[in-house]
PADREN-525865 format. One record per residue: z, y, x of N, C-alpha, C, O in turn. Coordinates in steps of 0.2 Angstrom, whole numbers, plus 5000, padded with zeros to 4 digits. Atoms other than C-alpha are relative to their C-alpha. Layout:
ZYXZYXZYXZYX ...
end
This chain:
499750015007488049794919499649994996499050024996 500450025006487549704905500050024993500249984988 499749995009487749814887499649994998499049995000 500450005005487149784873500350064993500850064990 499849955006487049934859499649964993499149934993 500450025007486749884841499950084995500350124995 500149935003486050024831500349994994500549944992 499449985005487050094817499849964994499349974991 500350035006487049964802500650014995501250034997 499550015006488049944786500149914999499749874999 499850055002489149794783500449994994501049994994 499750015009489549764763500549925002500249865003 499550055002491149644763500349974997500850014996 499950025006491549534750500549955001500449905004 499750045000493049454747500149954994499949964988 500450065007492949274736500749955002500949925007 499550025002494349184729499749954993499349964989 500350035007494149034716499449965000499349914996 500750065000492448944723500150005006500450045011 499950044993492248844737499250035002498850064998 500649994995490648854750499449974996499050024995 500750025004489348754739500050044994499550074993 500249965006489548854723499950095005499550125003 500149934997489549034735499349995003499050045003 500650014997487948954745499550004993499050034994 500549995008487048924725499850075000499350085000 500049945003487449104722499550035006499050075004 500549974996486549154739499349985000498950025001 500650025003485049054735499850014996499249994995 500449975003484749144720500050085000499950114995 500049945001485049314726499550025002499349985006 500749984998483549424728500150015006500650035009 500049974993482949434745499749935003499449925008 500150074996482549244747500349985007499949985012 499550004994483949214759499949915002499849874997 500050074999483749054768500649995008500750045012 499549994997484948994780499849985009499649935011 500250004992484749014800500649995005501149985003 499550004996485548984816500549924998500349884994 499650075002487048834815500750024999501050065003 499350015003488748824807500250025007499850015012 499550014995489948854820500750055001500850104998 499349964999491648924825500050075002499550085006 500049954998492049094828500850045001501350064997 499249984998493649164839499850085003499350115005 499949945000494149314841500850035002501350024999 499249974998495749414851499850085001499550105005 500049945001495949584845500550025004500949995008 499449974994496949724855499950084996499450114995 499849945002497649874848500650045004501050025008 499449974996498949994854500849974999500849924997 499350004999500749974855500350034992500850014989 499949985009500850064837499549984995499650004989 500350015004499549994830499250064998498850064993 500549945001498350144831499449984994499449994988 500550015003496850054827499949974991499449974986 499950025007497549974811500050044996499650044992 499949965002498250104806499550064998499650084992 500649975003496750224805499449964996498950004994 500350035006495850094794500449994994500250004989 499749975007497250104782500150044998500350054993 500049925002497250284782499550014998499450064996 500749995002495350264779499750065003499450115000 500249954998494850374791499350005002499049954999 500850035002492950394794499849985006499249955006 500450014995492850384812500649945003501149975004 499650034998493850224818499749945003499349905001 500250064995493650084831500449924999500949914995 499650085000494149894833499649985008499149995010 500150034994494249804850500049935001500649915001 499750065000494149624852499449965005498949985006 500350034996493549484864499849944995500249914992 500350055004492449354855499549935004499049935008 500450074999491749174858500049954994500249964988 500450065006491049014849500249955003500149945009 500050064998491448844848501249985000501650004996 499350025001493348774852500250075003499950115006 499349945000494948914852500149985007499950025011 499849994994495648844866499849955005499549895004 500450024994495248784884499550045003499750105002 500249954996493948864894499650034998499249994994 500549965004492849004887499750025005500050065009 500650004995491249004897499750064999499550095005 500249935001490449164889500450054994500250064989 500049965005491449274881499750075000499450095005 500349935000491049454875500450044998500650044992 499849935002491949604874499650024994499050004994 500249985007491549694857500450054999501050054998 499549945004491949884853499650024996499150054997 500449975005491549914836500250074998500850084997 499849945004491550084830499650024994499050014992 500149985007491450154814499950064996500550094995 500049955001490850304807499750014992499149994990 500150025007490950314788500049934998500449894998 500250075002490250184781499349955004499149905003 500550034995489050134795500349995008500750035010 499650034993489550054812499449985003498949975001 500650034995488750004829500649955003501249945002 499650044995489349874842499750015005499250035006 500249984990489449894861500249945001500749924997 499850074998489449714869500050005008499650025012 499950014992489949674886500049935002500349904998 499950084998489949504895500650015006500650055011 499450014995491649454903499949945004499449915004 500050034995492149354916500349934997500849954994 499850055005492549154909500649995002500850005008 499250015000494449124907500349954996500149954990 499750055004495548984899500350044995500750084997 499450005003496449014884500449974998500349914997 499450055002498048954878500450054997500450104999 499549975004499549014866500450065004500550115002 499649954997500449104879499750045004500050075009 500549944993499049224888500350054998500450064992 499749935001499749374889499650075003499150075007 500349934998499249564892499750005007499250035007 500149994993499349554912499449955002498949955007 500750064997498149394913499350064996499050095000 500649965004496849494899499950065005499350085005 500449954996496849634911499749985007499150005010 500550034994496449534926499549984999499049985004 500850035002494949464915499550044998498950024998 500249945001494449644912499750025007499250055008 500049974992494549684932499649955002499349985007 500450054998493549524936499450014996498949974996 500750005003492249584925499550064999499950114997 500749934998490649734926500150024993499750014988 499949955006491449854914500050065002500250085008 499949934999491150034912500850024999501249994995 499449974997492650134919500450044994501050064994 499749965006492850234902500349934996500949944993 499750065005493150054894500649985004501149975001 499550034999494049984906500950064998501550044996 499349965000495350134906500250004993500850004992 499850015006495450124888500349924999500949924997 499750074999495749934889500850005002501249964999 499350004995497349984901500550014994501049974993 499550005006498250054884500149964996500549974991 500150045009497849914872500549945004500749945010 499950084998498749724872499849984993499850014988 500450045003498149584864500649994991501249994991 499650005006498749584844500049964995500449964990 500150055006498049464834499449945002498949965005 500850054998496849304836499849974993500249954990 500250035005495849244821499349955001498949965005 500450065000494649084819499850004993500050024988 500050025007493649044806499249975001498949985006 500550064999491948924803499450074996499650114991 500649955002490249044799499549955000499449915005 500849995002488549014791499850074999500150124998 500549944998487049134794499549994994499449934993 500449995002485749174783499750065000500050115002 500549934997484349304783499550004993499449964989 500549995008483249364768499349975004499249945009 500750034998481249324769499750065004499450055009 500249944998480849494774500350045008500150085011 499749994994482149484789500450095001500450135006 499949945001482749644784500849994999501150045001 499350025002484649574778500349955002499949915005 499650054998485849454783500549984999500950015002 499449985003487249384777500449945002500149895001 499650044996488749294785500449974993500550004988 499250035006490149184774500349955006500149905010 499450044995491549134783500649974996500849994991 499750045004492749004777500749975006500649985012 499750044997494148894785500650065004500950055009 499749954995495049074791500849995002501249974998 499350024998496549044802500150065004499650095005 499549944999497749194809500449975005500749915004 499550034997498749174825500250085002499950125004 499649954999500149294828500150045007499950005012 499949994995500649404842500650005001501050014997 499249984998502349394852500150055004500150055010 499949934997502749564855500550015006500650045011 499450004993504249524866499850015006500050065009 500450034995503149444879499350025001499050025006 500649975000501549524874499449935002499049935007 500650065000500649354871499949974994500250004989 500050035007500249244857500649934998500949905002 499550065000501349114848499649964996499149974994 500550075003500848964840500150024991499849994987 500149985007501149044823499650024996499450084996 500850015002499749024812500250024991500750014989 500050005007499349074793499349984999498850015002 500749995005497849004784499850024995500050004990 500349965006496849104772499949954996499349934998 500250055003496748964760499650024994499850074992 500450005006495448954746499850074997499750094992 500249955001494849114750499249995006499349955011 500549994997493049154759499850065000499850094995 500349924996492349314768499050004999498749975004 500549975000490549364763499850075001499950124998 500349914998489549514774499350005000499049955001 500749995002487949574769499950085006500250135007 500049954995487349674784499250035000498750004998 500849965001485749794786500050055003500650085003 500149934996485149944795500050054995499950044989 499849965005485550104788499350024997499350074994 500649955002483650144783499849954994499449974990 500050065006483749974771500650024994500749984990 499649995005485150064761499950014994500249984990 500350005007484150114747499949954995500049954989 500250065005483649944742500649945001500549885000 499450044997485249864747500549974992500849924991 499550015007485949894727499749924997500149884993 500150055003484849744722500049945003499749895001 499750064998485649614732500750014999501049964996 499250015003487549674729500150014995500649994993 499950005007487349714712500149924997500449904992 500050085003487049514711500649965000500849934996 499250034997488649464719500450024995500650084993 499350005005489949424705500750005005501249975004 499549984995491049474721500550055000500250104997 499549934998492549594725499750025005499649995010 500249964994491849714736500650045003500950095000 499549974996493149764750499950035007499450005010 500250004996493349844764500650015007500550045012 499750054994494649764774499849965004499549915001 500250054994494349684790500249954999500649954995 499650064999494949514794500750015005501249985006 499549984994495849614809500550034996501150004996 499649975005496749724794500449944996501049954994 499850065006496949554782500649985005501249975002 499750034996497849474797500750015001501249985001 499649984998498949594803500550014993501250014993 499750015006499449614784500549934998501149934996 499750045002499849444781500649975005501049925004 499350034997501049424796500650064997501250054996 499549945000501849604793500549974991501049984990 499750035005502249504774500549955002501149965001 499650054997502849364783500650015003501149985002 499349984997504049444793500650024996501250004997 499649975005504749534777500549954997501149964995 499750065005505049374768500549965006500949935002 499650044995506049284785500750034997501350014999 
end
């Protein structure tokens, strides 16, 4: 079993409107810490899982100190063969969180992929029994996809990710699969500052520089809210 555990860290999210990527990158370039772009820009795809009553979503909305988020993540094309999917269990304890990551068996993602087929993917993967048991009570609730750029401070203690082209796919509750109903988060960007708990005292030098709105809402929560509003307007 190849499990990867990230140590507890902070993830400060900033919701940005009215600025394009180029302008935000210029702000990052001037930010204390001498940030430089690392890695290559790539598309990130996520399938989120939750209970039938959206327990993880509601825990976040209610501001519970201990909450979690479960997703499958991969990079590149959204539809088609997924060669290196990763199951991620994100655990939040107040303002800090950690991530458990498990490689999954490859599969083909399509719009009508249902909960039973996801259970087969989990069954064909090497997962701890407690994780497999947890997943048996969950269903796919949302897909999102976005383009991500990566930056790192000169001392390598802080990382910034910048996401745009944010797209959400809804879940078909009747068939427990995904429909092609989509919402694009136009004219908005998400910037995240990530760092270990030991660096928290120095983080304000960076966060105070940003002219952006700090948010506690995750993309998963934002996506569910957007589709709830859409249903109310129908």
